[in-house]
C-alpha positions as CSV (number, residue, x, y, z in Angstrom):
1,M,25.4,-49.3,-0.3
2,L,27.8,-48.6,2.6
3,L,31.0,-46.6,2.6
4,Q,33.0,-49.5,4.0
5,E,31.9,-51.6,1.0
6,V,33.4,-49.2,-1.6
7,E,36.1,-47.2,0.2
8,S,38.9,-49.3,-1.4
9,Y,37.7,-48.5,-4.9
10,G,39.5,-45.6,-6.7
11,N,37.1,-44.6,-9.5
12,L,34.7,-42.0,-8.1
13,E,32.6,-41.8,-11.3
14,L,31.9,-45.5,-11.2
15,L,31.1,-45.4,-7.5
16,A,28.7,-42.5,-8.0
17,K,26.9,-44.3,-10.8
18,Q,26.6,-47.5,-8.7
19,V,25.2,-45.6,-5.8
20,V,22.6,-43.8,-8.0
21,E,21.7,-47.0,-9.9
22,G,21.0,-48.8,-6.7
23,F,18.9,-45.9,-5.5
24,I,16.9,-45.6,-8.7
25,T,16.3,-49.4,-8.7
26,G,14.8,-49.1,-5.3
27,M,12.7,-46.0,-6.4
28,H,11.2,-48.1,-9.2
29,K,9.5,-50.1,-6.5
30,S,8.1,-47.0,-4.9
31,P,5.4,-44.4,-6.0
32,F,8.1,-41.9,-6.8
33,H,9.2,-41.1,-10.4
34,G,11.7,-38.7,-11.9
35,F,15.2,-38.2,-13.3
36,S,14.5,-37.4,-17.0
37,V,12.1,-35.7,-19.3
38,E,11.5,-38.8,-21.5
39,F,8.6,-41.1,-21.7
40,A,8.8,-43.6,-18.9
41,E,5.8,-46.0,-19.0
42,H,2.1,-46.5,-19.3
43,R,-0.4,-46.9,-16.5
44,Q,-4.1,-47.5,-16.5
45,Y,-6.3,-44.4,-16.7
46,N,-8.4,-43.7,-13.6
47,P,-11.8,-42.1,-14.2
48,G,-11.8,-38.4,-13.4
49,E,-8.2,-37.8,-14.2
50,N,-6.9,-35.2,-16.7
51,T,-7.1,-36.7,-20.2
52,R,-4.2,-34.7,-21.6
53,N,-1.7,-37.5,-21.5
54,L,-4.0,-40.3,-22.7
55,D,-2.4,-42.5,-25.4
56,W,-5.0,-42.6,-28.1
57,K,-3.0,-44.8,-30.4
58,L,-2.8,-47.5,-27.7
59,F,-6.5,-47.0,-27.1
60,A,-7.1,-47.7,-30.8
61,R,-5.2,-51.0,-30.6
62,T,-6.4,-52.2,-27.2
63,D,-9.7,-50.5,-26.6
64,K,-8.4,-49.6,-23.2
65,L,-7.4,-46.2,-21.7
66,Y,-3.8,-45.8,-20.7
67,V,-1.9,-42.6,-19.5
68,K,1.6,-41.8,-20.7
69,R,3.8,-41.2,-17.6
70,Y,6.6,-38.8,-18.2
71,D,9.5,-38.2,-15.8
72,E,9.7,-34.8,-14.2
73,E,11.3,-31.8,-15.8
74,T,12.5,-28.7,-13.8
75,N,14.9,-25.9,-14.0
76,L,16.5,-26.6,-10.6
77,R,19.8,-25.0,-9.7
78,C,21.7,-26.7,-7.0
79,R,24.9,-25.7,-5.2
80,I,26.6,-28.4,-3.0
81,L,28.9,-27.1,-0.2
82,L,31.5,-29.6,1.1
83,D,33.3,-29.0,4.4
84,L,37.0,-29.9,4.0
85,S,38.1,-28.9,7.5
86,P,40.4,-31.2,9.6
87,S,37.5,-32.5,11.7
88,M,35.9,-34.0,8.5
89,H,39.0,-36.2,8.2
90,Y,37.9,-38.3,11.2
91,P,38.6,-41.2,11.7
92,E,42.2,-40.5,10.9
93,G,43.5,-42.9,8.3
94,S,40.1,-43.5,6.7
95,N,38.6,-40.0,6.4
96,A,35.2,-41.6,6.6
97,K,33.3,-38.4,7.1
98,L,34.9,-36.6,4.2
99,R,34.9,-39.5,1.8
100,F,31.2,-40.3,2.6
101,S,30.4,-36.6,1.9
102,V,32.5,-36.6,-1.3
103,L,30.7,-39.7,-2.7
104,A,27.3,-38.5,-1.6
105,A,28.0,-35.1,-3.4
106,A,29.1,-36.9,-6.5
107,S,26.0,-39.1,-6.4
108,I,23.7,-36.1,-6.1
109,C,25.5,-34.5,-9.1
110,N,24.8,-37.7,-11.0
111,L,21.2,-37.5,-10.1
112,L,21.0,-33.8,-11.2
113,K,22.8,-34.7,-14.5
114,K,20.1,-37.3,-15.2
115,Q,17.5,-34.6,-14.5
116,R,19.3,-32.0,-16.7
117,D,19.4,-29.6,-13.8
118,A,22.2,-27.1,-13.2
119,Y,24.6,-27.9,-10.3
120,G,27.9,-26.8,-8.9
121,I,30.3,-27.7,-6.1
122,T,31.9,-25.4,-3.4
123,T,34.6,-26.7,-1.1
124,F,35.6,-24.8,2.0
125,D,37.3,-24.8,5.4
126,D,37.9,-21.4,6.9
127,K,37.2,-19.9,3.5
128,V,36.1,-21.0,0.0
129,Q,38.8,-23.3,-1.5
130,Y,37.0,-24.0,-4.8
131,Q,33.8,-22.9,-6.4
132,G,32.6,-24.1,-9.7
133,E,29.9,-22.6,-11.9
134,M,26.4,-24.1,-11.9
135,R,25.9,-25.8,-15.2
136,S,23.8,-28.6,-16.8
137,N,25.8,-29.5,-19.9
138,P,27.0,-33.2,-20.1
139,S,30.7,-32.4,-19.7
140,H,30.2,-30.5,-16.5
141,F,29.8,-33.8,-14.5
142,N,33.4,-34.8,-15.5
143,E,34.7,-31.4,-14.4
144,I,33.0,-32.0,-11.0
145,L,34.6,-35.4,-10.7
146,R,38.1,-34.0,-11.5
147,N,37.8,-31.7,-8.5
148,L,36.3,-34.4,-6.2
149,Q,38.5,-37.3,-7.1
150,P,41.6,-36.0,-5.2
151,L,39.5,-35.6,-2.1
152,W,38.4,-39.2,-2.4
153,D,42.0,-40.5,-3.0
154,N,43.9,-38.5,-0.3
155,L,43.7,-40.2,3.1
156,A,46.3,-37.9,4.8
157,L,45.4,-35.1,7.1
158,P,45.9,-31.6,5.6
159,Q,49.5,-30.4,6.3
160,I,48.1,-26.9,7.1
161,R,45.2,-27.3,9.5
162,N,42.9,-24.5,8.4
163,K,40.2,-24.1,11.0
164,T,36.5,-24.1,10.1
165,N,34.4,-21.0,9.5
166,V,31.1,-22.2,8.3
167,G,29.4,-18.8,8.9
168,N,31.9,-16.9,6.7
169,V,31.4,-19.3,3.8
170,L,27.6,-19.4,4.1
171,K,27.6,-15.6,4.1
172,Y,29.7,-15.6,0.9
173,I,27.3,-18.1,-0.8
174,A,24.3,-16.0,0.3
175,Q,25.9,-12.8,-1.3
176,T,27.1,-14.5,-4.5
177,T,24.1,-16.8,-5.3
178,H,21.7,-14.5,-7.1
179,R,19.2,-16.8,-8.6
180,R,16.9,-19.0,-6.5
181,S,18.7,-22.3,-5.8
182,L,18.8,-25.3,-3.7
183,I,21.8,-25.1,-1.3
184,V,23.0,-28.5,0.0
185,V,25.6,-28.5,2.9
186,F,27.7,-31.4,4.0
187,S,29.4,-30.5,7.3
188,D,29.9,-31.7,10.9
189,M,29.2,-28.0,11.9
190,F,32.3,-28.0,14.2
191,D,33.1,-24.3,13.7
192,S,36.3,-22.8,15.1
193,S,34.7,-19.3,15.1
194,E,33.5,-18.0,18.4
195,N,30.6,-16.2,16.7
196,D,28.0,-18.9,16.2
197,A,25.5,-16.1,15.4
198,E,27.3,-15.6,12.0
199,I,26.2,-19.1,10.9
200,W,22.6,-18.5,11.6
201,Q,22.6,-15.0,10.1
202,A,24.0,-16.4,6.9
203,L,21.4,-19.2,6.8
204,Q,18.7,-16.7,7.5
205,Q,19.9,-14.6,4.6
206,L,19.8,-17.6,2.3
207,R,16.2,-18.2,3.2
208,F,15.4,-14.5,2.9
209,N,16.7,-14.7,-0.6
210,K,14.3,-17.5,-1.3
211,H,16.9,-20.3,-1.5
212,E,16.0,-23.7,-0.2
213,V,18.6,-25.2,2.2
214,I,19.4,-28.8,3.2
215,L,21.9,-29.4,5.9
216,F,23.4,-32.9,6.1
217,H,25.0,-33.0,9.6
218,V,27.8,-35.5,9.1
219,R,28.9,-37.7,12.0
220,H,30.9,-40.9,12.6
221,A,28.7,-42.8,15.1
222,P,28.9,-44.1,17.7
223,E,32.3,-42.5,18.6
224,E,31.3,-38.9,17.9
225,T,27.7,-39.3,19.3
226,A,28.2,-41.4,22.4
227,L,32.0,-41.4,22.9
228,D,32.0,-45.2,22.5
229,F,35.6,-46.1,23.2
230,P,37.2,-48.7,25.4
231,N,37.2,-48.1,29.1
232,R,40.9,-47.2,29.5
233,P,43.1,-44.2,29.3
234,M,43.4,-43.0,25.7
235,R,45.0,-40.1,23.9
236,F,42.6,-37.8,22.1
237,V,43.7,-35.3,19.4
238,D,41.8,-32.3,18.3
239,L,42.0,-32.5,14.5
240,E,41.3,-28.8,14.2
241,S,43.9,-27.5,16.6
242,G,46.2,-30.4,17.2
243,E,45.7,-30.2,21.0
244,K,46.1,-33.6,22.8
245,L,44.5,-34.9,25.9
246,M,45.0,-38.1,27.9
247,L,41.8,-39.3,29.6
248,N,39.5,-42.2,30.2
249,P,36.4,-41.7,28.0
250,A,34.2,-43.5,30.5
251,E,34.9,-40.7,33.1
252,I,33.6,-38.0,30.8
253,R,31.0,-39.9,28.8
254,D,28.0,-38.5,30.5
255,Y,29.3,-34.9,30.4
256,Y,30.2,-35.4,26.7
257,T,26.8,-36.8,25.7
258,D,25.0,-34.0,27.5
259,K,27.1,-31.4,25.5
260,I,26.7,-33.1,22.2
261,N,22.9,-33.6,22.7
262,A,22.6,-29.9,23.5
263,F,24.6,-29.0,20.4
264,D,22.4,-31.2,18.2
265,K,19.2,-29.8,19.8
266,E,20.4,-26.3,19.0
267,L,21.1,-27.2,15.4
268,K,17.7,-28.8,15.0
269,T,15.8,-26.0,16.7
270,R,17.5,-23.3,14.6
271,C,17.0,-25.2,11.4
272,M,13.3,-25.6,12.2
273,Q,13.1,-21.9,13.0
274,Y,14.5,-20.9,9.7
275,K,12.7,-23.7,7.7
276,I,15.9,-25.5,6.8
277,D,15.8,-29.2,6.2
278,F,18.1,-30.8,8.8
279,Y,19.2,-34.4,8.4
280,P,21.8,-36.1,10.8
281,V,24.0,-38.4,8.7
282,D,25.9,-41.4,10.1
283,V,28.7,-42.2,7.7
284,S,28.5,-45.9,8.8
285,Q,25.1,-46.2,7.3
286,D,23.7,-46.4,3.7
287,F,24.0,-43.5,1.2
288,H,20.2,-43.6,0.8
289,Q,19.9,-41.6,4.0
290,V,21.2,-38.7,1.9
291,L,19.7,-39.5,-1.5
292,M,16.1,-40.0,-0.3
293,P,15.8,-36.7,1.5
294,F,17.4,-34.9,-1.4
295,Y,15.1,-36.5,-3.9
296,V,12.0,-35.7,-1.8
297,K,13.1,-32.1,-1.5
298,R,13.8,-31.8,-5.2
299,M,10.3,-33.2,-6.0
300,R,8.7,-30.6,-3.8
301,M,10.5,-27.9,-5.8
302,V,9.0,-29.0,-9.1
C-alpha cells in the first residue's frame, strides 16, 4: 500500500488496520509466523523434530503425525519516537514524510497490539512534545490513535517552527527508559543542533543499556536524495529556519548529492558501529519497507 493511495482518507485506525492486514496476508505466503499466542495451524511432522507439540488426537483420527503450530508470544516493550520538526512536513501541502511516519507508527502499534506486547509513542521536535506510557491493554491502541490522528489530519506547517534536537530527545529516552525495550525512531535526522556528537552519545547510551534500536531514516525521494527539480531558477525555503534561496538546482546538484551521500554514509557507518538497525525509507514507496524490517527485528528478540 502506498501513501498516495490512502492520503485522502481520514480514519487513521481504519488505514492502520488495512496496512497491517495487507502485510499479514503477504506474510501468510512466507515462512514467517507470529502476531498472537493462539493456535494457528497444523503442519506435517518431520522426523527428528521435538514431539512436544504433536497433535495426538489428530493422530488417532488420521494415523498421521501433525505438529500444532502456535504463533509467537513475547514480552516485548516498544517505544516509537516520531519526529515532528518542520522538515518532516515536506513536501509542503502534503506533509508526506510526517504522514507516512504517522501511519507507519500506527501500523506498528497495531501489530504490537495483535502480539499483546507493550508499546508507547513519543513525539518530539527540539524537545519531547508527548510521551505516553508503554502498555499492552486493548484500550491503549485507541489512546495512541487519539494522539496520532491530529498529526495525520493537519496539513499546515507549524506556526512556531521549533528546530530539531534529536540528540537531546534520545538522551532523555535513554535516561527514562529503564527496562530493556525496542526503540523505533522515525526521523529525517536533520538536526538543528551543532553538536552531532550528542546524537551518537545518546544512541550509544541506549545500546549500553541493552535496548535495541531501529532507525527509519525518512526521505522524500527523489527530490531530497538527488535534488530532482526542473532545470530553471526556483525558490527554496528551509522549513526549519524559514530562510529562502533563489537558485537553479541543476547548478548545485553535484555538490548537493556529494553532501547528502556523505551524510547518509556517516549515518550508516555510525549505526553499524553501534549495532543499530538502519533503514532508509522513501515515503513514495510501500509501507512494507517499514513493517518487514520491524517484524524481522521483533522475531529476533523472541
